[in-house]
LODORO-851496 format. One line per field, with one value per residue (C-alpha): x, y, z; residue number from 1. Coordinates in Angstrom, 3 decimals, decimal comma. Example, Ala and Ser with C-alpha at 12.3 -4.5 7.8 and 13.67 -1.06 7.14 Angstrom:
LODORO-851496
x: 12,300; 13,670
y: -4,500; -1,060
z: 7,800; 7,140
num: 1; 2
***
This chain:
LODORO-851496
x: -3,701; -2,086; 0,558; -2,174; -4,027; -4,232; -1,803; 0,780; 0,690; 3,516; 6,520; 9,780; 12,224; 14,415; 17,628; 16,922; 17,434; 20,532; 19,759; 20,132; 23,687; 23,091; 21,176; 24,060; 26,335; 25,995; 26,883; 23,667; 21,642; 23,464; 23,003; 19,254; 19,120; 21,267; 18,860; 15,959; 17,855; 18,436; 14,731; 13,746; 16,311; 15,117; 11,490; 12,473; 14,497; 11,875; 9,097; 10,881; 11,494; 7,767; 7,053; 8,798; 6,533; 5,113; 6,421; 3,086; 2,949; 1,046; 1,911; 0,410; 3,272; 5,613; 8,285; 8,046; 7,731; 6,201; 3,074; 4,530; 5,970; 9,675; 9,950; 13,000; 11,881; 12,052; 9,309; 8,414; 8,546; 12,020; 14,060; 11,640; 11,603; 15,400; 15,535; 12,883; 14,693; 18,065; 16,668; 14,936; 18,063; 20,402; 18,261; 15,188; 16,559; 17,944; 14,899; 12,579; 14,479; 14,461; 10,820; 7,998; 6,172; 3,108; 5,216; 7,257; 4,063; 2,824; 6,174; 6,270; 2,843; 3,675; 6,946; 5,318; 2,626; 5,258; 7,250; 4,221; 3,118; 6,632; 6,925; 3,567; 4,710; 7,676; 5,054; 3,443; 0,232; -2,107; -0,366; 0,856; -2,016; -5,322; -5,810; -4,711; -8,240; -10,162; -9,263; -12,032; -10,918; -11,061; -13,663; -14,440; -15,610; -18,725; -19,411; -21,618; -23,970; -24,471; -27,364; -29,102; -26,785; -29,292; -29,978; -26,242; -25,639; -28,667; -27,669; -23,905; -23,395; -25,531; -23,097; -19,790; -19,464; -18,026; -19,531; -22,839; -24,206; -24,011; -20,887; -18,915; -15,566; -12,427; -11,646; -15,263; -16,104; -12,852; -13,567; -16,480; -18,729; -17,050; -14,156; -16,473; -18,650; -15,719; -15,536; -19,327; -19,375; -16,649; -18,745; -21,823; -19,791; -19,026; -15,511; -15,815; -13,182; -9,697; -7,905; -10,105; -10,110; -6,309; -5,995; -8,211; -6,243; -2,900; -4,147; -5,485; -2,602; -0,027; -1,601; 0,360; 3,526; 2,202; -0,260; 2,421; 4,953; 2,123; 0,967; 4,476; 4,672; 1,255; 2,286; 5,142; 8,052; 8,264; 12,007; 11,434; 8,590; 10,973; 13,293; 10,460; 9,024; 11,682; 11,479; 7,692; 8,119; 10,542; 8,686; 9,196; 5,556; 4,816; 5,281; 1,941; 0,203; 0,310; -2,003; -3,890; -6,924; -4,771; -2,815; -6,093; -6,966; -3,611; -4,255; -7,745; -6,760; -3,490; -5,453; -7,902; -5,100; -3,534; -6,893; -7,040; -3,664; -4,852; -7,962; -5,841; -3,633; -6,697; -8,174; -4,833; -4,930; -8,728; -9,409; -13,000; -12,496; -11,380; -14,796; -15,363; -11,868; -12,242; -15,517; -13,931; -11,088; -13,605; -15,557; -12,410; -11,226; -14,733; -15,001; -11,580; -12,939; -15,511; -12,681; -10,839; -11,751; -8,166; -7,965; -9,765; -6,256; -5,264; -7,131; -3,826; -2,057; -4,969; -4,830; -1,087; -1,741; -4,510; -2,273; 0,623; -1,770; -3,193; -6,541; -9,123; -11,926; -10,485; -10,447; -14,041; -15,216; -13,383; -15,171; -18,507; -17,666; -16,615; -19,752; -21,848; -20,327; -21,036; -24,633; -25,141; -23,961; -26,045; -29,192; -28,444; -28,415; -24,764; -23,585; -19,794; -19,496; -21,688; -19,482; -16,334; -17,433; -18,574; -15,332; -13,309; -15,390; -14,889; -11,156; -10,886; -12,935; -10,029; -6,238; -5,926; -7,084; -3,941; -1,417; 0,574; 0,402; 3,739; 5,418; 3,469; 3,532; 7,177; 7,309; 4,638; 7,093; 9,698; 7,232; 6,408; 10,134; 10,610; 7,753; 9,086; 12,669; 16,076; 15,878; 12,691; 14,244; 17,233; 14,976; 12,712; 15,761; 16,590; 12,979; 12,661; 16,013; 14,960; 11,533; 12,482; 16,213; 17,620; 14,914; 12,617; 9,138; 7,596; 9,646; 8,157; 4,700; 5,604; 7,568; 5,384; 8,262; 8,568; 4,942; 3,505; 6,301; 5,826; 2,037; 2,553; 4,876; 2,334; -0,403; 1,637; 2,356; -1,356; -2,217; 0,505; -0,466; -4,128; -3,321; -5,869; -3,222; -1,229; 0,872; 0,391; 1,159; 3,494; 0,293; -2,313; -0,306; 0,521; -1,857; 0,149; 3,625; 3,425; 3,253; 6,723; 8,051; 8,144; 11,023; 13,233; 13,819; 15,937; 18,503; 21,768; 22,085; 25,285; 23,845; 20,342; 21,001; 22,461; 19,382; 17,163; 19,137; 18,643; 14,882; 14,862; 17,026; 14,727; 11,655; 13,381; 14,791; 11,438; 9,592; 12,109; 12,829; 9,305; 5,873; 3,797; 0,202; -3,067
y: 26,121; 28,745; 28,300; 28,560; 25,466; 22,480; 20,301; 23,081; 24,034; 21,795; 22,426; 23,415; 20,538; 19,677; 17,714; 13,984; 11,962; 9,752; 6,057; 3,716; 2,472; -1,167; -0,295; 1,697; 0,455; -0,488; -4,148; -5,201; -3,375; -5,205; -8,498; -7,860; -6,998; -10,024; -12,246; -10,787; -11,468; -15,065; -15,384; -14,094; -16,353; -19,374; -18,622; -18,322; -21,543; -23,614; -22,115; -22,919; -26,436; -26,804; -25,431; -28,390; -30,660; -33,493; -32,019; -32,700; -29,193; -26,290; -22,737; -20,758; -18,275; -18,515; -16,225; -16,974; -15,430; -12,673; -13,066; -11,999; -13,178; -13,279; -10,664; -8,353; -5,224; -1,457; 0,958; 4,622; 5,188; 3,752; 6,922; 9,042; 6,540; 6,562; 10,387; 10,759; 8,234; 9,935; 13,384; 12,180; 10,408; 13,330; 16,287; 14,954; 14,885; 18,410; 19,932; 18,479; 20,251; 23,616; 23,797; 24,672; 21,533; 22,304; 22,767; 19,674; 17,609; 19,068; 18,395; 14,922; 14,033; 15,306; 13,376; 10,176; 10,519; 10,929; 7,962; 5,633; 6,678; 6,328; 2,816; 1,893; 3,269; 0,886; -1,680; 0,697; 2,725; -0,201; -3,109; -1,065; 1,334; 1,322; -2,453; -3,376; -3,167; -4,431; -8,138; -10,739; -11,175; -7,467; -5,058; -3,270; -6,521; -6,373; -2,634; -2,630; -5,156; -3,116; -0,823; -0,767; -0,047; -0,919; -4,256; -4,805; -4,416; -6,477; -9,403; -9,102; -11,895; -14,374; -14,181; -14,556; -18,346; -19,815; -22,303; -20,459; -19,064; -15,527; -15,764; -12,556; -12,423; -13,112; -9,670; -8,623; -11,778; -11,621; -8,153; -6,406; -4,378; -1,040; -1,846; -2,393; 0,561; 2,954; 2,001; 2,026; 5,574; 6,598; 5,192; 7,067; 10,284; 9,891; 8,525; 4,972; 2,508; 1,420; 4,733; 6,645; 3,766; 3,522; 7,293; 7,260; 4,381; 6,125; 9,501; 7,912; 5,471; 8,268; 9,766; 7,199; 9,182; 12,178; 10,570; 8,484; 11,297; 13,705; 11,288; 11,140; 14,949; 15,344; 12,941; 15,208; 14,145; 16,712; 16,074; 12,399; 13,168; 15,079; 12,074; 9,663; 11,673; 10,777; 7,113; 7,227; 8,654; 5,943; 3,119; 0,003; -0,900; 1,879; -0,821; -2,282; 0,964; 1,604; -0,097; -2,322; -1,863; -2,523; 0,665; 2,575; 0,749; 1,824; 5,465; 5,530; 3,919; 5,841; 9,069; 7,904; 7,270; 10,658; 12,321; 10,465; 11,970; 15,404; 15,120; 14,236; 17,263; 19,475; 18,343; 19,024; 22,635; 22,963; 23,514; 23,646; 21,200; 18,356; 16,661; 16,768; 15,476; 12,641; 11,555; 11,815; 9,567; 6,974; 7,171; 6,525; 3,693; 2,248; 2,372; 0,725; -2,537; -2,486; -2,270; -5,336; -7,638; -7,876; -4,135; -4,632; -5,478; -1,836; -1,216; -2,042; 0,807; 3,157; 2,138; 2,901; 6,361; 7,023; 5,887; 8,133; 11,040; 10,676; 12,096; 9,365; 11,683; 11,510; 7,709; 7,623; 9,842; 7,667; 4,615; 6,413; 7,330; 3,762; 2,289; 4,709; 3,260; -0,273; 0,738; 2,248; -0,925; -3,086; -1,052; -1,355; -5,153; -6,129; -7,423; -7,470; -10,671; -12,617; -11,483; -12,388; -15,948; -16,489; -15,117; -17,509; -20,340; -18,977; -18,655; -22,399; -23,106; -21,819; -21,943; -21,428; -25,005; -26,302; -23,564; -25,017; -23,062; -24,589; -22,694; -19,461; -18,817; -17,804; -17,015; -14,337; -12,563; -12,706; -11,089; -8,236; -7,766; -7,003; -4,490; -2,844; -2,636; -2,948; 0,416; -0,624; -3,980; -2,227; 0,323; -2,395; -4,070; -0,824; -0,347; -3,797; -3,413; -0,047; -1,238; -4,458; -4,497; -1,061; 1,363; 1,415; 0,105; 3,487; 5,033; 2,547; 3,719; 7,382; 7,198; 7,087; 5,690; 2,633; 2,060; 2,481; 0,384; -2,434; -2,297; -2,639; -5,617; -7,323; -6,622; -8,313; -11,251; -11,735; -11,507; -14,032; -16,602; -16,422; -18,212; -16,045; -14,536; -17,225; -15,345; -11,840; -10,231; -7,760; -5,902; -7,260; -6,086; -2,624; -0,960; -2,584; -2,204; 1,588; 1,875; 0,375; 3,552; 5,698; 3,559; 4,778; 7,888; 5,632; 5,136; 7,068; 10,410; 9,565; 6,560; 7,728; 8,559; 5,073; 3,523; 5,702; 4,539; 0,919; 1,491; 2,977; 0,201; -2,434; -0,916; -0,385; -3,907; -5,535; -3,422; -3,984; -7,682; -8,866; -8,146; -7,813; -9,054; -7,491
z: -0,098; 2,094; 4,744; 7,392; 6,222; 8,618; 6,673; 6,567; 10,261; 11,381; 13,536; 11,930; 11,434; 14,350; 14,333; 14,003; 17,141; 17,040; 16,577; 19,495; 19,945; 19,108; 15,944; 14,459; 11,746; 8,119; 8,561; 10,355; 7,689; 4,907; 6,725; 6,887; 3,186; 2,391; 4,315; 2,300; -0,943; 0,167; 0,987; -2,463; -4,173; -2,204; -3,071; -6,739; -6,714; -4,910; -7,012; -10,257; -8,967; -8,352; -11,823; -13,466; -15,486; -13,381; -10,136; -8,481; -6,976; -8,515; -7,435; -10,351; -10,602; -13,564; -12,055; -8,344; -5,872; -8,032; -10,127; -13,454; -16,754; -17,581; -20,336; -20,415; -22,234; -22,471; -23,335; -23,799; -20,060; -19,525; -20,035; -18,026; -15,152; -14,973; -15,086; -12,364; -10,180; -10,680; -9,940; -6,779; -5,532; -6,279; -5,239; -3,463; 0,121; -0,240; -1,923; 0,704; 3,485; 1,688; 0,650; 3,003; 4,108; 1,996; -1,131; -0,318; -0,197; -3,481; -5,146; -3,616; -4,951; -8,439; -8,493; -7,217; -9,866; -12,589; -11,235; -11,171; -14,654; -16,105; -14,662; -16,190; -19,531; -19,521; -20,537; -23,035; -23,154; -23,815; -22,075; -19,127; -18,591; -20,452; -20,644; -17,120; -15,694; -18,722; -18,790; -18,246; -14,606; -13,750; -12,405; -15,656; -17,222; -15,026; -15,171; -18,328; -16,727; -13,545; -14,449; -11,067; -8,112; -5,332; -7,030; -7,512; -3,771; -2,787; -5,037; -4,631; -2,077; -4,015; -6,959; -5,079; -5,244; -8,427; -10,881; -11,159; -14,432; -13,041; -10,839; -10,602; -12,346; -10,275; -8,878; -8,386; -6,440; -4,475; -3,050; -1,365; -3,687; -2,930; -5,260; -8,228; -7,244; -7,744; -11,408; -11,791; -10,410; -12,854; -15,683; -14,445; -14,335; -18,031; -17,517; -18,865; -19,972; -19,049; -19,544; -17,096; -14,629; -14,706; -14,340; -11,239; -9,723; -10,244; -8,993; -5,811; -5,357; -5,532; -2,399; -0,378; -1,125; 0,823; 3,263; 4,994; 5,611; 6,471; 9,162; 10,615; 10,663; 12,276; 15,028; 16,069; 13,858; 11,023; 10,807; 10,121; 7,701; 5,437; 5,405; 4,622; 1,701; -0,937; 0,105; -0,240; -3,742; -4,940; -3,206; -5,419; -4,868; -7,346; -9,997; -8,854; -7,938; -11,667; -12,389; -9,945; -7,765; -4,707; -5,420; -5,192; -1,958; -0,515; -1,429; 0,088; 3,379; 3,729; 3,302; 5,970; 8,442; 7,628; 8,358; 11,668; 12,597; 11,426; 13,592; 16,626; 15,937; 15,525; 18,835; 20,511; 19,268; 19,637; 15,970; 14,797; 11,954; 14,252; 14,345; 10,574; 9,843; 12,382; 10,811; 7,353; 8,461; 9,593; 6,348; 4,285; 6,528; 6,693; 2,913; 2,808; 4,233; 1,432; -1,082; 0,221; 3,097; 4,320; 4,939; 8,241; 9,507; 8,983; 12,209; 13,906; 12,124; 12,833; 16,500; 16,562; 15,108; 17,634; 20,490; 19,495; 18,843; 22,382; 21,240; 21,634; 20,565; 17,058; 17,227; 18,530; 15,692; 13,175; 14,554; 14,186; 10,589; 9,762; 11,336; 9,283; 6,105; 7,341; 8,079; 4,618; 2,903; 5,247; 4,555; 0,829; 1,170; 1,630; 5,001; 5,234; 7,286; 4,840; 1,980; 3,871; 4,640; 1,057; -0,402; 1,766; 0,335; -3,188; -2,519; -1,992; -5,117; -7,205; -7,328; -3,568; -3,139; -4,857; -4,090; -1,167; 2,088; 3,105; 0,240; 0,101; 3,846; 3,441; -0,283; 0,265; 2,554; -0,203; -2,612; -0,249; 0,428; -3,280; -3,238; -0,072; -1,303; 0,382; 2,184; 3,952; 4,882; 6,467; 8,139; 9,503; 11,017; 12,783; 13,816; 15,350; 17,095; 18,466; 19,521; 21,266; 21,937; 22,670; 23,728; 26,783; 26,026; 26,852; 24,029; 21,579; 22,597; 22,010; 18,759; 15,613; 13,544; 15,747; 16,709; 13,208; 11,688; 14,198; 13,688; 9,925; 10,430; 12,698; 10,147; 7,406; 9,713; 10,453; 6,751; 5,957; 8,567; 7,559; 4,302; 2,484; 0,212; -1,527; -4,097; -5,532; -2,173; -3,882; -4,820; -2,356; 0,653; -0,733; 1,775; 4,590; 3,096; 2,713; 6,511; 6,792; 5,152; 8,330; 9,589; 6,712; 8,832; 11,055; 8,289; 8,799; 7,042; 5,179; 3,402; 2,580; -1,062; -1,580; -0,025; -2,230; -5,252; -4,180; -4,036; -7,529; -8,971; -7,476; -9,102; -12,447; -12,505; -11,730; -14,272; -17,075; -16,513; -15,729; -17,133; -13,984; -14,012; -12,891
num: 1; 2; 3; 4; 5; 6; 7; 8; 9; 10; 11; 12; 13; 14; 15; 16; 17; 18; 19; 20; 21; 22; 23; 24; 25; 26; 27; 28; 29; 30; 31; 32; 33; 34; 35; 36; 37; 38; 39; 40; 41; 42; 43; 44; 45; 46; 47; 48; 49; 50; 51; 52; 53; 54; 55; 56; 57; 58; 59; 60; 61; 62; 63; 64; 65; 66; 67; 68; 69; 70; 71; 72; 73; 74; 75; 76; 77; 78; 79; 80; 81; 82; 83; 84; 85; 86; 87; 88; 89; 90; 91; 92; 93; 94; 95; 96; 97; 98; 99; 100; 101; 102; 103; 104; 105; 106; 107; 108; 109; 110; 111; 112; 113; 114; 115; 116; 117; 118; 119; 120; 121; 122; 123; 124; 125; 126; 127; 128; 129; 130; 131; 132; 133; 134; 135; 136; 137; 138; 139; 140; 141; 142; 143; 144; 145; 146; 147; 148; 149; 150; 151; 152; 153; 154; 155; 156; 157; 158; 159; 160; 161; 162; 163; 164; 165; 166; 167; 168; 169; 170; 171; 172; 173; 174; 175; 176; 177; 178; 179; 180; 181; 182; 183; 184; 185; 186; 187; 188; 189; 190; 191; 192; 193; 194; 195; 196; 197; 198; 199; 200; 201; 202; 203; 204; 205; 206; 207; 208; 209; 210; 211; 212; 213; 214; 215; 216; 217; 218; 219; 220; 221; 222; 223; 224; 225; 226; 227; 228; 229; 230; 231; 232; 233; 234; 235; 236; 237; 238; 239; 240; 241; 242; 243; 244; 245; 246; 247; 248; 249; 250; 251; 252; 253; 254; 255; 256; 257; 258; 259; 260; 261; 262; 263; 264; 265; 266; 267; 268; 269; 270; 271; 272; 273; 274; 275; 276; 277; 278; 279; 280; 281; 282; 283; 284; 285; 286; 287; 288; 289; 290; 291; 292; 293; 294; 295; 296; 297; 298; 299; 300; 301; 302; 303; 304; 305; 306; 307; 308; 309; 310; 311; 312; 313; 314; 315; 316; 317; 318; 319; 320; 321; 322; 323; 324; 325; 326; 327; 328; 329; 330; 331; 332; 333; 334; 335; 336; 337; 338; 339; 340; 341; 342; 343; 344; 345; 346; 347; 348; 349; 350; 351; 352; 353; 354; 355; 356; 357; 358; 359; 360; 361; 362; 363; 364; 365; 366; 367; 368; 369; 370; 371; 372; 373; 374; 375; 376; 377; 378; 379; 380; 381; 382; 383; 384; 385; 386; 387; 388; 389; 390; 391; 392; 393; 394; 395; 396; 397; 398; 399; 400; 401; 402; 403; 404; 405; 406; 407; 408; 409; 410; 411; 412; 413; 414; 415; 416; 417; 418; 419; 420; 421; 422; 423; 424; 425; 426; 427; 428; 429; 430; 431; 432; 433; 434; 435; 436; 437; 438; 439; 440; 441; 442; 443; 444; 445; 446; 447; 448; 449; 450; 451; 452; 453; 454; 455; 456; 457; 458; 459; 460; 461; 462; 463; 464; 465; 466; 467; 468; 469; 470
***
């Protein structure tokens, strides 16, 4: 890729804008992080109380609020994970400012890939990587039986409900058919089994580390994008990107939103590729809702990007591309709304029927706070303060850091209140949580390396103290 490629044609960095007066200061940031720590501790304490024998409450999470097992351990990836984290904290912010933007993105992707893989290797090659997607509840369990793709799509909805002889396994039934199709296609390409599946998931999931900052840059904040990139690399959610299907979902949809921003930029400069990129964005985002039903909520983030980009032709093309994907699946025999209503019914045939909404409606937020990390919590505090307390409303509508961050927060709130994700939100909400990262550019320059270190420590602590599931 040369310097003249679309992704590389970005403005030179400019000096970051000073934060609004009332959002300055370390103390409010630490208060916000402290509140998140209290929330996580309360969710853990209440969850453990519910886990007592004969408590009468079933939450199905042995180490609440996370879905994991208590198992302090080290593994072959431990040393590498620590070295990658240390190098990114010490040199990442400086290197990002010195490299050209194209090279910074390439280096960022490579580093994120190494970070995710090293974290997975803390659990070992088999337990942490190749066997993650091969359990009886996972997608690969069904792949050998899918020999006719048209028939698979035509019959998919009829096998969603549980307690049938041919009911789909947990993850296949709980998602639209696109998620399973990815692994069927890998198998058809001669890449079968858990190792290839995990490799594909990590390669795609790592795209979040470049798609998010690239979107910020394309929307007119290349200075902020360079700040966000190291935070996107050391995102604690990387623990679940390697390896879970939701990490792949995050990579696909983040790339779609980045293409939407690129299309808007291309229309602004009258580039010939604007139409193709806009349609491509829609295809990825449209396919995203066939990976997970909840990803329809990402429409809020896409709308925020379209609004800041001020190029509604790009948004219109993306809608056309997304509707084309919907049409293809419908013609193949799967209607999204039918699947959604059936999966809600299936959801309440299982543990969701007994998992208490009164606990998980706030404990889910504690789980996603762990995946987001303390830097994102502090940055979100600054973003909310800037959006609603200190800056004119018109500035909110122009600033991608604020508008995208607020859209991501609203998306998480909607997902939480729906009650359709009780537990496991540290991975299920990864596609939403990555869009909180743009607000890390609001953190003060002097403390950024400390916040980066806090992100790395969070991920390392979770991965070494707990054995995460899925």
